[in-house]
mmCIF file of the N, C-alpha and C atoms, coordinates in Angstrom:
data_MODEL
# 
_entry.id   MODEL 
# 
loop_
_atom_site.group_PDB 
_atom_site.id 
_atom_site.type_symbol 
_atom_site.label_atom_id 
_atom_site.label_alt_id 
_atom_site.label_comp_id 
_atom_site.label_asym_id 
_atom_site.label_entity_id 
_atom_site.label_seq_id 
_atom_site.pdbx_PDB_ins_code 
_atom_site.Cartn_x 
_atom_site.Cartn_y 
_atom_site.Cartn_z 
_atom_site.occupancy 
_atom_site.B_iso_or_equiv 
_atom_site.pdbx_formal_charge 
_atom_site.auth_seq_id 
_atom_site.auth_comp_id 
_atom_site.auth_asym_id 
_atom_site.auth_atom_id 
_atom_site.pdbx_PDB_model_num 
ATOM 1   N N  . UNK A 1 1  ? 173.981 -136.933 83.021  1.00 0.00 ? 1  UNK A N  1 
ATOM 2   C CA . UNK A 1 1  ? 174.481 -137.485 84.192  1.00 0.00 ? 1  UNK A CA 1 
ATOM 3   C C  . UNK A 1 1  ? 173.493 -138.342 84.940  1.00 0.00 ? 1  UNK A C  1 
ATOM 4   N N  . UNK A 1 2  ? 172.315 -137.881 84.981  1.00 0.00 ? 2  UNK A N  1 
ATOM 5   C CA . UNK A 1 2  ? 171.155 -138.480 85.758  1.00 0.00 ? 2  UNK A CA 1 
ATOM 6   C C  . UNK A 1 2  ? 170.851 -139.832 85.093  1.00 0.00 ? 2  UNK A C  1 
ATOM 7   N N  . UNK A 1 3  ? 170.903 -139.963 83.788  1.00 0.00 ? 3  UNK A N  1 
ATOM 8   C CA . UNK A 1 3  ? 170.670 -141.334 83.115  1.00 0.00 ? 3  UNK A CA 1 
ATOM 9   C C  . UNK A 1 3  ? 171.719 -142.277 83.528  1.00 0.00 ? 3  UNK A C  1 
ATOM 10  N N  . UNK A 1 4  ? 172.978 -141.881 83.573  1.00 0.00 ? 4  UNK A N  1 
ATOM 11  C CA . UNK A 1 4  ? 174.049 -142.805 83.923  1.00 0.00 ? 4  UNK A CA 1 
ATOM 12  C C  . UNK A 1 4  ? 173.884 -143.246 85.377  1.00 0.00 ? 4  UNK A C  1 
ATOM 13  N N  . UNK A 1 5  ? 173.483 -142.386 86.238  1.00 0.00 ? 5  UNK A N  1 
ATOM 14  C CA . UNK A 1 5  ? 173.242 -142.789 87.656  1.00 0.00 ? 5  UNK A CA 1 
ATOM 15  C C  . UNK A 1 5  ? 172.104 -143.840 87.761  1.00 0.00 ? 5  UNK A C  1 
ATOM 16  N N  . UNK A 1 6  ? 171.052 -143.528 87.022  1.00 0.00 ? 6  UNK A N  1 
ATOM 17  C CA . UNK A 1 6  ? 169.885 -144.517 86.996  1.00 0.00 ? 6  UNK A CA 1 
ATOM 18  C C  . UNK A 1 6  ? 170.269 -145.865 86.530  1.00 0.00 ? 6  UNK A C  1 
ATOM 19  N N  . UNK A 1 7  ? 171.030 -145.828 85.362  1.00 0.00 ? 7  UNK A N  1 
ATOM 20  C CA . UNK A 1 7  ? 171.484 -147.004 84.758  1.00 0.00 ? 7  UNK A CA 1 
ATOM 21  C C  . UNK A 1 7  ? 172.420 -147.865 85.683  1.00 0.00 ? 7  UNK A C  1 
ATOM 22  N N  . UNK A 1 8  ? 173.267 -147.125 86.387  1.00 0.00 ? 8  UNK A N  1 
ATOM 23  C CA . UNK A 1 8  ? 174.165 -147.730 87.326  1.00 0.00 ? 8  UNK A CA 1 
ATOM 24  C C  . UNK A 1 8  ? 173.434 -148.371 88.438  1.00 0.00 ? 8  UNK A C  1 
ATOM 25  N N  . UNK A 1 9  ? 172.389 -147.705 88.961  1.00 0.00 ? 9  UNK A N  1 
ATOM 26  C CA . UNK A 1 9  ? 171.611 -148.239 90.024  1.00 0.00 ? 9  UNK A CA 1 
ATOM 27  C C  . UNK A 1 9  ? 170.868 -149.507 89.663  1.00 0.00 ? 9  UNK A C  1 
ATOM 28  N N  . UNK A 1 10 ? 170.307 -149.446 88.408  1.00 0.00 ? 10 UNK A N  1 
ATOM 29  C CA . UNK A 1 10 ? 169.639 -150.662 87.889  1.00 0.00 ? 10 UNK A CA 1 
ATOM 30  C C  . UNK A 1 10 ? 170.610 -151.765 87.748  1.00 0.00 ? 10 UNK A C  1 
ATOM 31  N N  . UNK A 1 11 ? 171.700 -151.531 87.239  1.00 0.00 ? 11 UNK A N  1 
ATOM 32  C CA . UNK A 1 11 ? 172.728 -152.644 87.047  1.00 0.00 ? 11 UNK A CA 1 
ATOM 33  C C  . UNK A 1 11 ? 173.168 -153.118 88.513  1.00 0.00 ? 11 UNK A C  1 
ATOM 34  N N  . UNK A 1 12 ? 173.342 -152.291 89.398  1.00 0.00 ? 12 UNK A N  1 
ATOM 35  C CA . UNK A 1 12 ? 173.750 -152.717 90.773  1.00 0.00 ? 12 UNK A CA 1 
ATOM 36  C C  . UNK A 1 12 ? 172.649 -153.571 91.378  1.00 0.00 ? 12 UNK A C  1 
ATOM 37  N N  . UNK A 1 13 ? 171.388 -153.136 91.238  1.00 0.00 ? 13 UNK A N  1 
ATOM 38  C CA . UNK A 1 13 ? 170.317 -153.919 91.744  1.00 0.00 ? 13 UNK A CA 1 
ATOM 39  C C  . UNK A 1 13 ? 170.190 -155.359 91.091  1.00 0.00 ? 13 UNK A C  1 
ATOM 40  N N  . UNK A 1 14 ? 170.417 -155.357 89.797  1.00 0.00 ? 14 UNK A N  1 
ATOM 41  C CA . UNK A 1 14 ? 170.407 -156.616 89.061  1.00 0.00 ? 14 UNK A CA 1 
ATOM 42  C C  . UNK A 1 14 ? 171.548 -157.500 89.521  1.00 0.00 ? 14 UNK A C  1 
ATOM 43  N N  . UNK A 1 15 ? 172.715 -156.901 89.723  1.00 0.00 ? 15 UNK A N  1 
ATOM 44  C CA . UNK A 1 15 ? 173.866 -157.710 90.230  1.00 0.00 ? 15 UNK A CA 1 
ATOM 45  C C  . UNK A 1 15 ? 173.626 -158.319 91.556  1.00 0.00 ? 15 UNK A C  1 
ATOM 46  N N  . UNK A 1 16 ? 172.952 -157.468 92.409  1.00 0.00 ? 16 UNK A N  1 
ATOM 47  C CA . UNK A 1 16 ? 172.732 -157.906 93.823  1.00 0.00 ? 16 UNK A CA 1 
ATOM 48  C C  . UNK A 1 16 ? 171.629 -159.089 93.727  1.00 0.00 ? 16 UNK A C  1 
ATOM 49  N N  . UNK A 1 17 ? 170.575 -158.946 92.854  1.00 0.00 ? 17 UNK A N  1 
ATOM 50  C CA . UNK A 1 17 ? 169.608 -159.949 92.644  1.00 0.00 ? 17 UNK A CA 1 
ATOM 51  C C  . UNK A 1 17 ? 170.239 -161.240 92.182  1.00 0.00 ? 17 UNK A C  1 
ATOM 52  N N  . UNK A 1 18 ? 171.224 -161.087 91.207  1.00 0.00 ? 18 UNK A N  1 
ATOM 53  C CA . UNK A 1 18 ? 171.869 -162.277 90.722  1.00 0.00 ? 18 UNK A CA 1 
ATOM 54  C C  . UNK A 1 18 ? 172.716 -162.893 91.876  1.00 0.00 ? 18 UNK A C  1 
ATOM 55  N N  . UNK A 1 19 ? 173.438 -162.125 92.571  1.00 0.00 ? 19 UNK A N  1 
ATOM 56  C CA . UNK A 1 19 ? 174.207 -162.641 93.635  1.00 0.00 ? 19 UNK A CA 1 
ATOM 57  C C  . UNK A 1 19 ? 173.304 -163.459 94.675  1.00 0.00 ? 19 UNK A C  1 
ATOM 58  N N  . UNK A 1 20 ? 172.150 -162.906 94.946  1.00 0.00 ? 20 UNK A N  1 
ATOM 59  C CA . UNK A 1 20 ? 171.261 -163.605 95.914  1.00 0.00 ? 20 UNK A CA 1 
ATOM 60  C C  . UNK A 1 20 ? 170.719 -164.882 95.313  1.00 0.00 ? 20 UNK A C  1 
ATOM 61  N N  . UNK A 1 21 ? 170.440 -164.856 93.985  1.00 0.00 ? 21 UNK A N  1 
ATOM 62  C CA . UNK A 1 21 ? 170.014 -166.122 93.405  1.00 0.00 ? 21 UNK A CA 1 
ATOM 63  C C  . UNK A 1 21 ? 171.072 -167.138 93.376  1.00 0.00 ? 21 UNK A C  1 
ATOM 64  N N  . UNK A 1 22 ? 172.324 -166.720 93.059  1.00 0.00 ? 22 UNK A N  1 
ATOM 65  C CA . UNK A 1 22 ? 173.473 -167.639 93.137  1.00 0.00 ? 22 UNK A CA 1 
ATOM 66  C C  . UNK A 1 22 ? 173.686 -168.265 94.453  1.00 0.00 ? 22 UNK A C  1 
ATOM 67  N N  . UNK A 1 23 ? 173.524 -167.423 95.524  1.00 0.00 ? 23 UNK A N  1 
ATOM 68  C CA . UNK A 1 23 ? 173.730 -167.842 96.896  1.00 0.00 ? 23 UNK A CA 1 
ATOM 69  C C  . UNK A 1 23 ? 172.590 -168.914 97.242  1.00 0.00 ? 23 UNK A C  1 
ATOM 70  N N  . UNK A 1 24 ? 171.390 -168.630 96.800  1.00 0.00 ? 24 UNK A N  1 
ATOM 71  C CA . UNK A 1 24 ? 170.298 -169.618 97.079  1.00 0.00 ? 24 UNK A CA 1 
ATOM 72  C C  . UNK A 1 24 ? 170.650 -170.964 96.319  1.00 0.00 ? 24 UNK A C  1 
ATOM 73  N N  . UNK A 1 25 ? 171.037 -170.833 95.137  1.00 0.00 ? 25 UNK A N  1 
ATOM 74  C CA . UNK A 1 25 ? 171.290 -172.081 94.311  1.00 0.00 ? 25 UNK A CA 1 
ATOM 75  C C  . UNK A 1 25 ? 172.507 -172.834 94.940  1.00 0.00 ? 25 UNK A C  1 
ATOM 76  N N  . UNK A 1 26 ? 173.502 -172.120 95.413  1.00 0.00 ? 26 UNK A N  1 
ATOM 77  C CA . UNK A 1 26 ? 174.619 -172.800 96.047  1.00 0.00 ? 26 UNK A CA 1 
ATOM 78  C C  . UNK A 1 26 ? 174.244 -173.508 97.366  1.00 0.00 ? 26 UNK A C  1 
ATOM 79  N N  . UNK A 1 27 ? 173.296 -172.848 98.114  1.00 0.00 ? 27 UNK A N  1 
ATOM 80  C CA . UNK A 1 27 ? 172.793 -173.530 99.272  1.00 0.00 ? 27 UNK A CA 1 
ATOM 81  C C  . UNK A 1 27 ? 171.989 -174.755 98.952  1.00 0.00 ? 27 UNK A C  1 
ATOM 82  N N  . UNK A 1 28 ? 171.200 -174.680 97.943  1.00 0.00 ? 28 UNK A N  1 
ATOM 83  C CA . UNK A 1 28 ? 170.463 -175.873 97.540  1.00 0.00 ? 28 UNK A CA 1 
ATOM 84  C C  . UNK A 1 28 ? 171.399 -176.963 97.116  1.00 0.00 ? 28 UNK A C  1 
ATOM 85  N N  . UNK A 1 29 ? 172.418 -176.572 96.307  1.00 0.00 ? 29 UNK A N  1 
ATOM 86  C CA . UNK A 1 29 ? 173.407 -177.618 95.815  1.00 0.00 ? 29 UNK A CA 1 
ATOM 87  C C  . UNK A 1 29 ? 174.118 -178.264 97.101  1.00 0.00 ? 29 UNK A C  1 
ATOM 88  N N  . UNK A 1 30 ? 174.532 -177.453 97.995  1.00 0.00 ? 30 UNK A N  1 
ATOM 89  C CA . UNK A 1 30 ? 175.178 -178.020 99.184  1.00 0.00 ? 30 UNK A CA 1 
ATOM 90  C C  . UNK A 1 30 ? 174.298 -178.936 99.944  1.00 0.00 ? 30 UNK A C  1 
ATOM 91  N N  . UNK A 1 31 ? 173.023 -178.541 100.086 1.00 0.00 ? 31 UNK A N  1 
ATOM 92  C CA . UNK A 1 31 ? 172.089 -179.484 100.824 1.00 0.00 ? 31 UNK A CA 1 
ATOM 93  C C  . UNK A 1 31 ? 171.906 -180.765 100.035 1.00 0.00 ? 31 UNK A C  1 
ATOM 94  N N  . UNK A 1 32 ? 171.848 -180.763 98.673  1.00 0.00 ? 32 UNK A N  1 
ATOM 95  C CA . UNK A 1 32 ? 171.686 -181.900 97.939  1.00 0.00 ? 32 UNK A CA 1 
ATOM 96  C C  . UNK A 1 32 ? 172.948 -182.816 98.021  1.00 0.00 ? 32 UNK A C  1 
ATOM 97  N N  . UNK A 1 33 ? 174.122 -182.194 98.061  1.00 0.00 ? 33 UNK A N  1 
ATOM 98  C CA . UNK A 1 33 ? 175.372 -182.983 98.141  1.00 0.00 ? 33 UNK A CA 1 
ATOM 99  C C  . UNK A 1 33 ? 175.353 -183.655 99.572  1.00 0.00 ? 33 UNK A C  1 
ATOM 100 N N  . UNK A 1 34 ? 174.985 -183.017 100.676 1.00 0.00 ? 34 UNK A N  1 
ATOM 101 C CA . UNK A 1 34 ? 174.906 -183.508 101.988 1.00 0.00 ? 34 UNK A CA 1 
ATOM 102 C C  . UNK A 1 34 ? 173.941 -184.750 101.978 1.00 0.00 ? 34 UNK A C  1 
ATOM 103 N N  . UNK A 1 35 ? 172.764 -184.508 101.356 1.00 0.00 ? 35 UNK A N  1 
ATOM 104 C CA . UNK A 1 35 ? 171.744 -185.598 101.357 1.00 0.00 ? 35 UNK A CA 1 
ATOM 105 C C  . UNK A 1 35 ? 172.278 -186.800 100.587 1.00 0.00 ? 35 UNK A C  1 
ATOM 106 N N  . UNK A 1 36 ? 172.971 -186.499 99.460  1.00 0.00 ? 36 UNK A N  1 
ATOM 107 C CA . UNK A 1 36 ? 173.556 -187.627 98.626  1.00 0.00 ? 36 UNK A CA 1 
ATOM 108 C C  . UNK A 1 36 ? 174.621 -188.382 99.407  1.00 0.00 ? 36 UNK A C  1 
ATOM 109 N N  . UNK A 1 37 ? 175.372 -187.642 100.157 1.00 0.00 ? 37 UNK A N  1 
ATOM 110 C CA . UNK A 1 37 ? 176.397 -188.401 101.027 1.00 0.00 ? 37 UNK A CA 1 
ATOM 111 C C  . UNK A 1 37 ? 175.739 -189.246 102.043 1.00 0.00 ? 37 UNK A C  1 
ATOM 112 N N  . UNK A 1 38 ? 174.684 -188.768 102.678 1.00 0.00 ? 38 UNK A N  1 
ATOM 113 C CA . UNK A 1 38 ? 173.979 -189.561 103.726 1.00 0.00 ? 38 UNK A CA 1 
ATOM 114 C C  . UNK A 1 38 ? 173.373 -190.790 103.108 1.00 0.00 ? 38 UNK A C  1 
ATOM 115 N N  . UNK A 1 39 ? 172.804 -190.636 101.853 1.00 0.00 ? 39 UNK A N  1 
ATOM 116 C CA . UNK A 1 39 ? 172.166 -191.736 101.210 1.00 0.00 ? 39 UNK A CA 1 
ATOM 117 C C  . UNK A 1 39 ? 173.225 -192.788 100.765 1.00 0.00 ? 39 UNK A C  1 
ATOM 118 N N  . UNK A 1 40 ? 174.405 -192.359 100.380 1.00 0.00 ? 40 UNK A N  1 
ATOM 119 C CA . UNK A 1 40 ? 175.491 -193.228 99.950  1.00 0.00 ? 40 UNK A CA 1 
ATOM 120 C C  . UNK A 1 40 ? 175.949 -194.051 101.274 1.00 0.00 ? 40 UNK A C  1 
ATOM 121 N N  . UNK A 1 41 ? 176.012 -193.412 102.413 1.00 0.00 ? 41 UNK A N  1 
ATOM 122 C CA . UNK A 1 41 ? 176.338 -194.030 103.600 1.00 0.00 ? 41 UNK A CA 1 
ATOM 123 C C  . UNK A 1 41 ? 175.300 -195.102 103.997 1.00 0.00 ? 41 UNK A C  1 
ATOM 124 N N  . UNK A 1 42 ? 174.015 -194.767 103.832 1.00 0.00 ? 42 UNK A N  1 
ATOM 125 C CA . UNK A 1 42 ? 172.901 -195.664 104.100 1.00 0.00 ? 42 UNK A CA 1 
ATOM 126 C C  . UNK A 1 42 ? 172.945 -196.936 103.179 1.00 0.00 ? 42 UNK A C  1 
ATOM 127 N N  . UNK A 1 43 ? 173.236 -196.580 101.920 1.00 0.00 ? 43 UNK A N  1 
ATOM 128 C CA . UNK A 1 43 ? 173.311 -197.705 100.925 1.00 0.00 ? 43 UNK A CA 1 
ATOM 129 C C  . UNK A 1 43 ? 174.509 -198.650 101.350 1.00 0.00 ? 43 UNK A C  1 
ATOM 130 N N  . UNK A 1 44 ? 175.598 -198.073 101.697 1.00 0.00 ? 44 UNK A N  1 
ATOM 131 C CA . UNK A 1 44 ? 176.740 -199.002 102.056 1.00 0.00 ? 44 UNK A CA 1 
ATOM 132 C C  . UNK A 1 44 ? 176.289 -199.784 103.264 1.00 0.00 ? 44 UNK A C  1 
ATOM 133 N N  . UNK A 1 45 ? 175.681 -199.205 104.231 1.00 0.00 ? 45 UNK A N  1 
ATOM 134 C CA . UNK A 1 45 ? 175.284 -200.061 105.501 1.00 0.00 ? 45 UNK A CA 1 
ATOM 135 C C  . UNK A 1 45 ? 174.299 -201.145 105.031 1.00 0.00 ? 45 UNK A C  1 
ATOM 136 N N  . UNK A 1 46 ? 173.312 -200.761 104.164 1.00 0.00 ? 46 UNK A N  1 
ATOM 137 C CA . UNK A 1 46 ? 172.342 -201.787 103.811 1.00 0.00 ? 46 UNK A CA 1 
ATOM 138 C C  . UNK A 1 46 ? 172.994 -202.907 103.027 1.00 0.00 ? 46 UNK A C  1 
ATOM 139 N N  . UNK A 1 47 ? 173.904 -202.621 102.129 1.00 0.00 ? 47 UNK A N  1 
ATOM 140 C CA . UNK A 1 47 ? 174.596 -203.607 101.345 1.00 0.00 ? 47 UNK A CA 1 
ATOM 141 C C  . UNK A 1 47 ? 175.376 -204.587 102.282 1.00 0.00 ? 47 UNK A C  1 
ATOM 142 N N  . UNK A 1 48 ? 176.047 -203.947 103.233 1.00 0.00 ? 48 UNK A N  1 
ATOM 143 C CA . UNK A 1 48 ? 176.707 -204.887 104.253 1.00 0.00 ? 48 UNK A CA 1 
ATOM 144 C C  . UNK A 1 48 ? 175.837 -205.702 104.983 1.00 0.00 ? 48 UNK A C  1 
ATOM 145 N N  . UNK A 1 49 ? 174.678 -205.172 105.376 1.00 0.00 ? 49 UNK A N  1 
ATOM 146 C CA . UNK A 1 49 ? 173.700 -205.977 106.128 1.00 0.00 ? 49 UNK A CA 1 
ATOM 147 C C  . UNK A 1 49 ? 173.180 -207.075 105.210 1.00 0.00 ? 49 UNK A C  1 
ATOM 148 N N  . UNK A 1 50 ? 172.842 -206.778 104.045 1.00 0.00 ? 50 UNK A N  1 
ATOM 149 C CA . UNK A 1 50 ? 172.354 -207.804 103.018 1.00 0.00 ? 50 UNK A CA 1 
ATOM 150 C C  . UNK A 1 50 ? 173.382 -208.924 102.872 1.00 0.00 ? 50 UNK A C  1 
ATOM 151 N N  . UNK A 1 51 ? 174.607 -208.469 102.771 1.00 0.00 ? 51 UNK A N  1 
ATOM 152 C CA . UNK A 1 51 ? 175.700 -209.466 102.608 1.00 0.00 ? 51 UNK A CA 1 
ATOM 153 C C  . UNK A 1 51 ? 175.875 -210.354 103.852 1.00 0.00 ? 51 UNK A C  1 
ATOM 154 N N  . UNK A 1 52 ? 175.838 -209.796 104.971 1.00 0.00 ? 52 UNK A N  1 
ATOM 155 C CA . UNK A 1 52 ? 175.866 -210.587 106.245 1.00 0.00 ? 52 UNK A CA 1 
ATOM 156 C C  . UNK A 1 52 ? 174.651 -211.575 106.302 1.00 0.00 ? 52 UNK A C  1 
ATOM 157 N N  . UNK A 1 53 ? 173.490 -211.022 106.004 1.00 0.00 ? 53 UNK A N  1 
ATOM 158 C CA . UNK A 1 53 ? 172.234 -211.896 106.019 1.00 0.00 ? 53 UNK A CA 1 
ATOM 159 C C  . UNK A 1 53 ? 172.429 -213.043 104.985 1.00 0.00 ? 53 UNK A C  1 
ATOM 160 N N  . UNK A 1 54 ? 172.972 -212.785 103.880 1.00 0.00 ? 54 UNK A N  1 
ATOM 161 C CA . UNK A 1 54 ? 173.093 -213.817 102.811 1.00 0.00 ? 54 UNK A CA 1 
ATOM 162 C C  . UNK A 1 54 ? 174.108 -214.795 103.297 1.00 0.00 ? 54 UNK A C  1 
ATOM 163 N N  . UNK A 1 55 ? 175.120 -214.440 103.942 1.00 0.00 ? 55 UNK A N  1 
ATOM 164 C CA . UNK A 1 55 ? 176.155 -215.456 104.385 1.00 0.00 ? 55 UNK A CA 1 
ATOM 165 C C  . UNK A 1 55 ? 175.560 -216.279 105.511 1.00 0.00 ? 55 UNK A C  1 
ATOM 166 N N  . UNK A 1 56 ? 174.764 -215.667 106.412 1.00 0.00 ? 56 UNK A N  1 
ATOM 167 C CA . UNK A 1 56 ? 174.172 -216.334 107.510 1.00 0.00 ? 56 UNK A CA 1 
ATOM 168 C C  . UNK A 1 56 ? 173.156 -217.303 106.913 1.00 0.00 ? 56 UNK A C  1 
ATOM 169 N N  . UNK A 1 57 ? 172.312 -216.983 105.975 1.00 0.00 ? 57 UNK A N  1 
ATOM 170 C CA . UNK A 1 57 ? 171.331 -217.784 105.361 1.00 0.00 ? 57 UNK A CA 1 
ATOM 171 C C  . UNK A 1 57 ? 171.920 -218.930 104.684 1.00 0.00 ? 57 UNK A C  1 
ATOM 172 N N  . UNK A 1 58 ? 173.005 -218.660 103.948 1.00 0.00 ? 58 UNK A N  1 
ATOM 173 C CA . UNK A 1 58 ? 173.673 -219.736 103.159 1.00 0.00 ? 58 UNK A CA 1 
ATOM 174 C C  . UNK A 1 58 ? 174.294 -220.731 104.225 1.00 0.00 ? 58 UNK A C  1 
ATOM 175 N N  . UNK A 1 59 ? 174.895 -220.302 105.293 1.00 0.00 ? 59 UNK A N  1 
ATOM 176 C CA . UNK A 1 59 ? 175.453 -221.258 106.255 1.00 0.00 ? 59 UNK A CA 1 
ATOM 177 C C  . UNK A 1 59 ? 174.335 -222.092 106.876 1.00 0.00 ? 59 UNK A C  1 
ATOM 178 N N  . UNK A 1 60 ? 173.275 -221.484 107.183 1.00 0.00 ? 60 UNK A N  1 
ATOM 179 C CA . UNK A 1 60 ? 172.135 -222.232 107.763 1.00 0.00 ? 60 UNK A CA 1 
ATOM 180 C C  . UNK A 1 60 ? 171.560 -223.257 106.816 1.00 0.00 ? 60 UNK A C  1 
ATOM 181 N N  . UNK A 1 61 ? 171.442 -222.841 105.546 1.00 0.00 ? 61 UNK A N  1 
ATOM 182 C CA . UNK A 1 61 ? 170.951 -223.791 104.550 1.00 0.00 ? 61 UNK A CA 1 
ATOM 183 C C  . UNK A 1 61 ? 171.942 -224.902 104.337 1.00 0.00 ? 61 UNK A C  1 
ATOM 184 N N  . UNK A 1 62 ? 173.196 -224.672 104.374 1.00 0.00 ? 62 UNK A N  1 
ATOM 185 C CA . UNK A 1 62 ? 174.204 -225.730 104.198 1.00 0.00 ? 62 UNK A CA 1 
ATOM 186 C C  . UNK A 1 62 ? 174.112 -226.679 105.402 1.00 0.00 ? 62 UNK A C  1 
ATOM 187 N N  . UNK A 1 63 ? 173.927 -226.193 106.656 1.00 0.00 ? 63 UNK A N  1 
ATOM 188 C CA . UNK A 1 63 ? 173.747 -227.118 107.749 1.00 0.00 ? 63 UNK A CA 1 
ATOM 189 C C  . UNK A 1 63 ? 172.528 -227.915 107.599 1.00 0.00 ? 63 UNK A C  1 
ATOM 190 N N  . UNK A 1 64 ? 171.436 -227.383 107.169 1.00 0.00 ? 64 UNK A N  1 
ATOM 191 C CA . UNK A 1 64 ? 170.201 -228.126 106.900 1.00 0.00 ? 64 UNK A CA 1 
ATOM 192 C C  . UNK A 1 64 ? 170.358 -229.186 105.820 1.00 0.00 ? 64 UNK A C  1 
ATOM 193 N N  . UNK A 1 65 ? 170.992 -228.698 104.811 1.00 0.00 ? 65 UNK A N  1 
ATOM 194 C CA . UNK A 1 65 ? 171.250 -229.568 103.636 1.00 0.00 ? 65 UNK A CA 1 
ATOM 195 C C  . UNK A 1 65 ? 172.088 -230.838 104.084 1.00 0.00 ? 65 UNK A C  1 
ATOM 196 N N  . UNK A 1 66 ? 173.098 -230.581 104.819 1.00 0.00 ? 66 UNK A N  1 
ATOM 197 C CA . UNK A 1 66 ? 173.939 -231.702 105.296 1.00 0.00 ? 66 UNK A CA 1 
ATOM 198 C C  . UNK A 1 66 ? 173.152 -232.575 106.276 1.00 0.00 ? 66 UNK A C  1 
ATOM 199 N N  . UNK A 1 67 ? 172.252 -232.043 107.047 1.00 0.00 ? 67 UNK A N  1 
ATOM 200 C CA . UNK A 1 67 ? 171.456 -232.923 107.980 1.00 0.00 ? 67 UNK A CA 1 
ATOM 201 C C  . UNK A 1 67 ? 170.438 -233.764 107.217 1.00 0.00 ? 67 UNK A C  1 
ATOM 202 N N  . UNK A 1 68 ? 169.883 -233.159 106.161 1.00 0.00 ? 68 UNK A N  1 
ATOM 203 C CA . UNK A 1 68 ? 168.802 -233.863 105.441 1.00 0.00 ? 68 UNK A CA 1 
ATOM 204 C C  . UNK A 1 68 ? 169.379 -234.783 104.348 1.00 0.00 ? 68 UNK A C  1 
ATOM 205 N N  . UNK A 1 69 ? 170.634 -234.729 104.117 1.00 0.00 ? 69 UNK A N  1 
ATOM 206 C CA . UNK A 1 69 ? 171.274 -235.553 103.046 1.00 0.00 ? 69 UNK A CA 1 
ATOM 207 C C  . UNK A 1 69 ? 171.090 -237.027 103.440 1.00 0.00 ? 69 UNK A C  1 
ATOM 208 N N  . UNK A 1 70 ? 170.532 -237.712 102.560 1.00 0.00 ? 70 UNK A N  1 
ATOM 209 C CA . UNK A 1 70 ? 170.333 -239.194 102.874 1.00 0.00 ? 70 UNK A CA 1 
ATOM 210 C C  . UNK A 1 70 ? 171.644 -239.946 102.449 1.00 0.00 ? 70 UNK A C  1 
ATOM 211 N N  . UNK A 1 71 ? 171.969 -240.808 103.321 1.00 0.00 ? 71 UNK A N  1 
ATOM 212 C CA . UNK A 1 71 ? 173.135 -241.625 102.951 1.00 0.00 ? 71 UNK A CA 1 
ATOM 213 C C  . UNK A 1 71 ? 172.819 -242.534 101.788 1.00 0.00 ? 71 UNK A C  1 
ATOM 214 N N  . UNK A 1 72 ? 173.804 -242.770 100.919 1.00 0.00 ? 72 UNK A N  1 
ATOM 215 C CA . UNK A 1 72 ? 173.516 -243.595 99.692  1.00 0.00 ? 72 UNK A CA 1 
ATOM 216 C C  . UNK A 1 72 ? 173.569 -245.007 100.174 1.00 0.00 ? 72 UNK A C  1 
ATOM 217 N N  . UNK A 1 73 ? 172.620 -245.798 99.624  1.00 0.00 ? 73 UNK A N  1 
ATOM 218 C CA . UNK A 1 73 ? 172.554 -247.245 99.900  1.00 0.00 ? 73 UNK A CA 1 
ATOM 219 C C  . UNK A 1 73 ? 173.759 -247.902 99.240  1.00 0.00 ? 73 UNK A C  1 
ATOM 220 N N  . UNK A 1 74 ? 174.319 -248.808 99.990  1.00 0.00 ? 74 UNK A N  1 
ATOM 221 C CA . UNK A 1 74 ? 175.463 -249.652 99.358  1.00 0.00 ? 74 UNK A CA 1 
ATOM 222 C C  . UNK A 1 74 ? 174.758 -250.647 98.406  1.00 0.00 ? 74 UNK A C  1 
ATOM 223 N N  . UNK A 1 75 ? 175.479 -250.952 97.414  1.00 0.00 ? 75 UNK A N  1 
ATOM 224 C CA . UNK A 1 75 ? 174.903 -251.942 96.561  1.00 0.00 ? 75 UNK A CA 1 
ATOM 225 C C  . UNK A 1 75 ? 174.835 -253.268 97.191  1.00 0.00 ? 75 UNK A C  1 
ATOM 226 N N  . UNK A 1 76 ? 173.988 -254.134 96.641  1.00 0.00 ? 76 UNK A N  1 
ATOM 227 C CA . UNK A 1 76 ? 173.702 -255.430 97.251  1.00 0.00 ? 76 UNK A CA 1 
ATOM 228 C C  . UNK A 1 76 ? 174.967 -256.273 97.414  1.00 0.00 ? 76 UNK A C  1 
ATOM 229 N N  . UNK A 1 77 ? 175.885 -256.151 96.435  1.00 0.00 ? 77 UNK A N  1 
ATOM 230 C CA . UNK A 1 77 ? 177.057 -256.976 96.475  1.00 0.00 ? 77 UNK A CA 1 
ATOM 231 C C  . UNK A 1 77 ? 178.153 -256.435 97.444  1.00 0.00 ? 77 UNK A C  1 
ATOM 232 N N  . UNK A 1 78 ? 178.071 -255.196 97.802  1.00 0.00 ? 78 UNK A N  1 
ATOM 233 C CA . UNK A 1 78 ? 179.023 -254.662 98.703  1.00 0.00 ? 78 UNK A CA 1 
ATOM 234 C C  . UNK A 1 78 ? 178.630 -254.694 100.164 1.00 0.00 ? 78 UNK A C  1 
ATOM 235 N N  . UNK A 1 79 ? 177.450 -255.159 100.434 1.00 0.00 ? 79 UNK A N  1 
ATOM 236 C CA . UNK A 1 79 ? 177.041 -255.175 101.802 1.00 0.00 ? 79 UNK A CA 1 
ATOM 237 C C  . UNK A 1 79 ? 177.771 -256.274 102.539 1.00 0.00 ? 79 UNK A C  1 
ATOM 238 N N  . UNK A 1 80 ? 178.036 -256.119 103.861 1.00 0.00 ? 80 UNK A N  1 
ATOM 239 C CA . UNK A 1 80 ? 178.722 -257.052 104.584 1.00 0.00 ? 80 UNK A CA 1 
ATOM 240 C C  . UNK A 1 80 ? 177.806 -257.561 105.830 1.00 0.00 ? 80 UNK A C  1 
# 
């Protein structure tokens, strides 16, 4: 009977250790998921910022291009 009790205690302690390890791993996984979610939100914000900046730059470059565009010379025969 004594051997059975010792074995049972060993198994109970091993199960408790395993439960603690699982709880630790679950906590780590939860933290990683939260961090991943935050990074996904930051990436979304950065992409929208980059898109707005690209649109603004393109519109400014178009304005400059239109201002710098040289008018074509009329041919000698079409001048009045």
